[in-house]
Structures are given as C-alpha cells and as structure tokens.
C-alpha positions, 0 to 999 in steps of 0.5 A: 602862826596866830599867837594867843595868850591863854590867861590862867582863868581859861586854863583852870577848867579842865574841859576848857583847857583840854579843848583849847590845847587840843585845838592848838595841837591841831594847829588852829593857833599857837598857845602862849603863856608865862611862868607867872600865868602857869603859877596862877593856874596852879594856885587857882586849881588848888583853890577850886580843888584843895583835895587835888594831889600836888603831883597830879597838878604838877603833871598837868602843867608839865604836860602842857609845857612839854607839849608846847615847848615854844609857848613859854614867854620870857622877858615880859617883866620890863613891858609891865612898866608902861601898861595901865590897866585897872588892876596892876596884877593883870599887867603881866598877862598883857605884857606876855601877850605883847612880848610873845607877839600874840594877836589875842589874849583869851580871858574871862576877865574882859573888864580888866583889859579895857580897849582904852588900855589896849589902844597902843598894842596889837593885842585883842582881848577875847572871851573864851566863848567868842574865841572858840566860836571863831575857831569853830567857824574857821574849821568846823569839821576839824573842831568837832573831830577834836571834841569827839577825840576829847570825849573818847579819851576821857576815862575817869569818868568816861564821857561822850561828846554830849558830856564834853559839851555839857562840861564846856557849857558849865565852864563858861562857853555856852554859845560854843557848846550850842554851836557845836550841837547845831553841827551834829547830826 
C-alpha cells in the first residue's frame, strides 16, 4: 500500500487531521509517523490551544496510534546522519519516510525539503492540498463520502459538509475544498 509520512504540521489542524486519517482508514493510503512526529504534534497543538486539557490531547494521539497500529516508524535515528536539509530539525521526518518505506511525505514546509536534498531518496514531498487533490482525483465518490461522514460525526459543534469544507479551507487546503465543492450537486 502507498505509504505516506504525515508531518506534524498536517496533524495539528483538527479538520485536516480528521480528513487525512479517515481517508487512510478507507484504504486510500497507509499513514506513517514517528514518535517524534507525534510529540511535535502534541507540542504544536498545545502552542495553538494552550487551554486544551492534556487528557484530551493524549486521547487524540492514543486514538491515532490504536487506529493505525502499523503507522509508527522506529529505528529512523541512524538514517538522519546522511541527510542534508536546510534545517537539521527536519531530518527526522525525512528519515522516518525513508526507513518506513514511504513514497510521499505530506507537509506544509516544502522549502524545508528541497528536491536537491531528496535526489538520493525515493520520497516525494507533497503539500497537503496537492495530496488531498490527488486522493480526490483517484477516488472522487469515496472521498466525498468520507467528508460527508466526517461532517455527520461532528457534534461539538455540529457541522455539515459545507462547514467541514470551510474548516479545511482555513486549515490550508483551499484547492481541495474548492474541488470537492465542484463535485457536489
């Protein structure tokens, strides 16, 4: 199955994380992450939402790891040594992708993973908007159904599909949200 490392920055926005993981649940792709990526996700959520209860944050990460028991990439640390990226703090993400056998790494931080640094790898770095558009192109009806279910499952506050698409747009994937809108009757 197509392996994809999800960088912390795409796991922080709740709507986007929910969409990405629901698509993975449906078999669109296999999500991958490292413990360090999960730790960065927790820290980033805490920075954005300092009021969030720690137990709620822990429950979110626990739900992710139990739903995708094979997502955790371990043993990536030695692979960092041979990687040359503009920011050394990003090497762990690429190392997880390489060790995990990922074909793609989904991140907002494209500039942190220049193609010159990826030449020796088989990993493609993709913006989440582009990644979600690719999933929509491959399985349009299934992707829209996933989004409808996501909307139906929202309780606090309740939402509809239009609300989910608005949240996704604000989360940084406006082209995906617009493409889904074009598919709706």
